[in-house]
C-alpha positions as CSV (number, residue, x, y, z in Angstrom):
1,M,24.8,13.9,8.6
2,D,22.7,11.9,11.5
3,N,22.5,8.2,11.7
4,T,19.0,8.6,11.6
5,A,18.9,10.7,8.0
6,I,20.1,7.4,6.3
7,I,17.5,5.2,6.8
8,T,14.0,6.1,6.5
9,Q,11.8,3.1,8.7
10,V,9.7,2.7,11.5
11,G,12.0,2.6,14.6
12,R,11.3,0.2,17.3
13,D,13.2,1.5,20.7
14,E,16.1,2.4,18.5
15,E,18.0,5.2,17.2
16,L,16.3,5.1,13.9
17,I,13.1,6.3,14.6
18,S,12.3,9.7,13.6
19,P,10.8,13.0,15.9
20,T,7.1,12.6,13.8
21,Q,7.0,8.8,14.8
22,E,5.0,7.8,17.5
23,K,4.3,4.5,19.8
24,V,1.3,2.2,20.0
25,S,-0.1,-0.2,22.4
26,Q,0.4,-3.9,22.5
27,S,-3.7,-4.3,23.0
28,G,-3.2,-2.1,19.1
29,L,-0.8,-4.4,17.5
30,N,-3.2,-7.4,18.8
31,V,-6.0,-6.0,17.1
32,K,-4.0,-5.4,13.7
33,K,-2.7,-8.9,13.7
34,Q,-6.3,-10.4,14.0
35,R,-7.4,-8.1,11.6
36,S,-4.7,-9.1,8.7
37,R,-5.0,-12.5,9.4
38,S,-8.5,-12.4,8.3
39,F,-8.1,-10.2,5.7
40,F,-5.5,-12.2,3.7
41,S,-7.5,-15.5,4.5
42,S,-10.7,-14.1,2.9
43,F,-9.0,-12.1,-0.1
44,F,-7.7,-15.0,-1.7
45,C,-10.8,-16.7,-1.9
46,C,-11.2,-13.9,-5.0
47,F,-8.5,-16.4,-7.1
48,R,-9.8,-20.0,-6.8
49,D,-10.4,-19.7,-10.3
50,Y,-7.0,-19.9,-11.4
51,N,-6.5,-22.8,-9.7
52,V,-3.6,-21.3,-7.4
53,E,-2.1,-23.7,-4.8
54,S,-2.5,-21.7,-1.6
55,T,0.3,-21.7,0.9
56,N,0.2,-23.0,4.5
57,G,2.5,-20.8,6.8
58,S,0.7,-19.8,9.7
59,S,0.0,-15.9,10.3
60,N,1.8,-15.6,13.6
61,V,3.2,-12.2,13.0
62,Q,4.0,-9.6,15.6
63,S,3.7,-6.1,13.7
64,P,3.2,-2.6,15.1
65,T,1.0,-0.3,13.1
66,V,3.1,2.4,13.3
67,E,4.9,3.1,9.8
68,E,8.2,4.2,7.8
69,N,6.4,7.8,7.4
70,G,4.9,7.9,11.2
71,S,1.3,7.2,9.8
72,I,-1.1,4.0,11.2
73,A,-1.7,1.1,9.1
74,K,-5.0,1.6,8.3
75,S,-6.1,1.8,4.8
76,D,-9.6,3.1,5.7
77,Q,-7.9,6.0,7.1
78,V,-5.6,6.7,4.3
79,Q,-6.8,9.9,2.4
80,V,-6.3,10.2,-1.1
81,L,-4.4,13.5,-2.1
82,P,-3.9,14.8,-5.8
83,S,-0.4,13.9,-7.4
84,P,1.6,16.9,-7.8
85,G,1.4,16.4,-11.5
86,P,3.4,14.8,-14.4
87,P,6.8,15.0,-14.3
88,A,8.8,16.4,-17.2
89,K,11.1,13.3,-17.0
90,Y,9.5,9.6,-16.0
91,L,11.5,8.0,-13.7
92,L,11.7,4.7,-14.9
93,P,13.5,3.9,-18.5
94,E,11.5,2.2,-21.1
95,M,10.1,-1.0,-20.4
96,R,12.5,-4.3,-21.4
97,V,11.0,-6.1,-24.2
98,S,10.7,-9.6,-21.9
99,D,8.7,-7.2,-19.5
100,V,5.8,-6.1,-21.9
101,G,2.3,-7.0,-21.2
102,K,3.4,-7.3,-17.5
103,K,2.3,-5.1,-15.0
104,C,4.6,-3.1,-12.9
105,V,5.0,-3.5,-9.0
106,V,6.7,-1.0,-6.9
107,I,8.3,-2.9,-3.8
108,D,9.3,-1.0,-0.7
109,L,12.4,-2.1,1.2
110,D,12.6,-1.3,5.1
111,E,10.1,-3.1,6.7
112,T,8.7,-4.7,4.2
113,L,11.8,-7.1,2.8
114,V,14.6,-6.1,5.8
115,H,15.2,-4.7,9.1
116,S,18.3,-2.7,9.6
117,S,19.9,-1.3,12.5
118,F,22.9,0.5,13.7
119,K,23.0,-1.4,17.1
120,P,24.4,-4.6,16.1
121,I,22.3,-7.9,15.6
122,N,23.6,-11.4,16.0
123,N,21.8,-13.0,13.8
124,A,22.3,-10.6,10.7
125,D,22.3,-11.6,7.0
126,F,24.1,-8.8,6.0
127,I,26.6,-6.0,7.6
128,V,26.7,-3.1,5.1
129,P,29.3,-0.3,5.6
130,V,28.0,3.3,5.2
131,E,30.1,6.1,5.0
132,I,28.4,9.3,7.1
133,D,30.5,12.1,7.3
134,G,33.9,10.5,6.5
135,T,33.2,8.2,9.2
136,V,32.2,4.4,8.1
137,H,29.3,2.9,10.0
138,Q,28.5,-0.8,9.8
139,V,24.6,-1.3,9.1
140,Y,23.1,-4.5,10.3
141,V,20.6,-5.9,8.1
142,L,17.8,-9.1,8.8
143,K,16.1,-10.6,5.8
144,R,12.3,-11.2,6.1
145,P,11.4,-14.5,6.2
146,H,10.5,-16.3,2.3
147,V,12.0,-12.9,1.0
148,D,14.0,-15.0,-1.5
149,L,11.3,-16.7,-2.7
150,F,8.8,-13.7,-2.6
151,L,11.2,-11.6,-5.1
152,Q,12.0,-14.7,-7.0
153,K,8.4,-15.1,-7.8
154,M,7.6,-11.3,-8.3
155,G,10.2,-11.2,-10.7
156,Q,8.9,-14.1,-12.6
157,L,5.4,-12.3,-12.8
158,F,5.5,-8.7,-13.1
159,E,8.5,-5.9,-13.8
160,C,9.9,-5.4,-10.1
161,V,11.1,-1.7,-8.9
162,L,12.4,-1.1,-5.8
163,F,11.4,2.0,-4.4
164,T,12.8,3.4,-1.1
165,A,12.7,6.7,0.8
166,S,16.3,5.6,2.3
167,L,19.4,7.2,0.9
168,A,20.8,5.3,-2.3
169,K,24.5,5.0,-0.2
170,Y,22.4,2.3,2.4
171,A,20.3,1.1,0.0
172,D,21.9,0.3,-3.0
173,P,24.3,-2.3,-1.3
174,V,21.9,-3.7,0.7
175,A,19.7,-4.2,-2.5
176,D,22.8,-5.8,-4.4
177,L,23.2,-8.3,-1.5
178,L,19.1,-9.0,-1.5
179,D,18.8,-9.3,-5.0
180,R,20.8,-12.3,-6.1
181,W,18.4,-12.8,-9.2
182,G,18.5,-9.3,-10.8
183,V,14.8,-8.9,-9.9
184,F,14.7,-5.4,-9.5
185,R,14.6,-3.7,-13.3
186,A,15.5,-0.4,-11.5
187,R,16.1,1.0,-8.2
188,L,14.8,4.3,-6.7
189,F,15.8,6.4,-3.8
190,R,14.8,9.1,-1.6
191,E,15.5,11.8,-4.4
192,S,13.0,10.1,-6.7
193,C,10.2,10.5,-3.7
194,V,8.0,13.7,-3.1
195,F,8.6,15.2,0.2
196,H,4.8,15.9,1.1
197,R,3.8,17.3,4.6
198,G,6.7,15.7,6.1
199,N,6.6,12.7,4.7
200,Y,8.4,10.8,1.8
201,V,5.6,10.4,-0.9
202,K,6.2,7.6,-3.7
203,D,4.3,9.5,-6.6
204,L,3.4,6.8,-9.4
205,S,2.5,8.9,-11.6
206,R,6.0,9.8,-12.0
207,L,7.0,6.4,-12.9
208,G,5.9,6.4,-16.6
209,R,3.8,3.3,-16.5
210,D,0.2,3.0,-16.8
211,L,-1.3,3.7,-13.8
212,S,-4.0,0.4,-14.1
213,K,-1.1,-1.7,-13.9
214,V,1.1,-0.7,-11.3
215,I,0.7,-2.2,-7.9
216,I,2.9,-0.6,-4.7
217,V,3.7,-3.4,-2.2
218,D,4.5,-1.0,1.1
219,N,4.3,-1.0,4.8
220,S,4.0,2.9,5.1
221,P,0.5,4.1,4.1
222,A,1.9,7.8,4.0
223,S,4.0,6.7,1.4
224,Y,2.0,6.2,-1.1
225,I,-0.9,8.6,-0.1
226,F,-1.5,10.2,-3.7
227,H,-2.3,6.3,-5.2
228,P,-3.6,4.1,-2.1
229,E,-6.1,2.7,-4.8
230,N,-2.9,1.4,-6.4
231,A,-1.7,-0.3,-2.9
232,V,-1.4,-3.9,-1.2
233,P,-0.3,-3.2,2.5
234,V,1.8,-5.2,4.4
235,Q,2.4,-5.2,8.1
236,S,5.7,-3.9,9.4
237,W,8.4,-6.5,10.1
238,F,11.5,-6.4,12.7
239,D,12.6,-9.6,13.7
240,D,9.8,-12.1,14.2
241,M,11.5,-14.9,12.2
242,S,7.7,-17.0,12.4
243,D,6.3,-14.6,9.7
244,T,4.5,-15.6,7.0
245,E,3.2,-12.3,5.1
246,L,5.6,-12.7,2.1
247,Y,4.8,-16.5,1.8
248,D,0.9,-15.6,2.3
249,L,0.8,-13.0,-0.8
250,I,2.4,-15.2,-3.4
251,P,-1.0,-16.8,-4.4
252,F,-2.5,-13.5,-4.4
253,F,0.4,-12.0,-6.8
254,E,-0.2,-15.2,-9.5
255,G,-4.1,-14.2,-9.3
256,L,-3.3,-10.3,-9.8
257,S,-0.9,-10.8,-12.5
258,K,-3.6,-12.7,-14.7
259,E,-5.9,-9.5,-14.3
260,E,-6.6,-6.9,-17.0
261,D,-6.5,-4.0,-14.4
262,V,-5.4,-3.8,-10.7
263,Y,-8.3,-1.3,-9.6
264,T,-11.3,-3.7,-8.8
265,V,-9.0,-6.2,-7.4
266,L,-7.6,-3.8,-5.0
267,Q,-10.8,-2.1,-4.2
268,N,-12.2,-5.4,-3.1
269,L,-9.0,-5.9,-1.0
270,R,-9.6,-2.6,0.5
271,D,-13.3,-3.2,1.0
272,I,-12.4,-6.7,2.9
273,A,-9.7,-4.7,4.7
274,M,-12.7,-2.2,6.4
């Protein structure tokens, strides 16, 4: 098996890029970066009634607009496609008693929480051995800034599920090292995706949860093309250690956890992004 088939992610000048992915210009990156700043700063005002303490991190983020499945990260360009239909068996087990009443947050792995590479990285947080066709390869993993705090907060507020289009042989050991608090109630990998028009799509209707109480956090619009109305998009992350997006999202999710359903709030999110 080719190394490139193990991790489904954005490639940036390295061997992990897939044939369907394209490069973008630096000018496009600047436009996206400015849009992201104004987008989140505007949206946080929706939760002032909750008296949530706002975070003060800067938003000096350099992130590309090409995503995990090769799509461009603009919510207004996402076409809503019909889900293939409910499965005979849902992907998630019954909700734990401790999670009853909580919303379900589906969180992506690559370029959302971490960035991984088969090329050596001097400051890698983890080095994960992955066996491919009888040969063990080292995967170098960088954690996104503030990911520890983000996961702890999310675990307090929601039923959290890791859902990645990467293979379990890579993603499962990474999740073991990343999630030291047992935040993820379940882990879903590539085999749980729906392969649709060349992309691995995360079909939220197959989870077995009320969709009005499901949120997906992902850097790739192609991953949630069946349910863009449930998405909180994030910028793709590679190695910018000044990035604060996960930290900045915490007050937003603290407010969202108190909402009856997610659709009204996330519609406002999309309206602001347009």
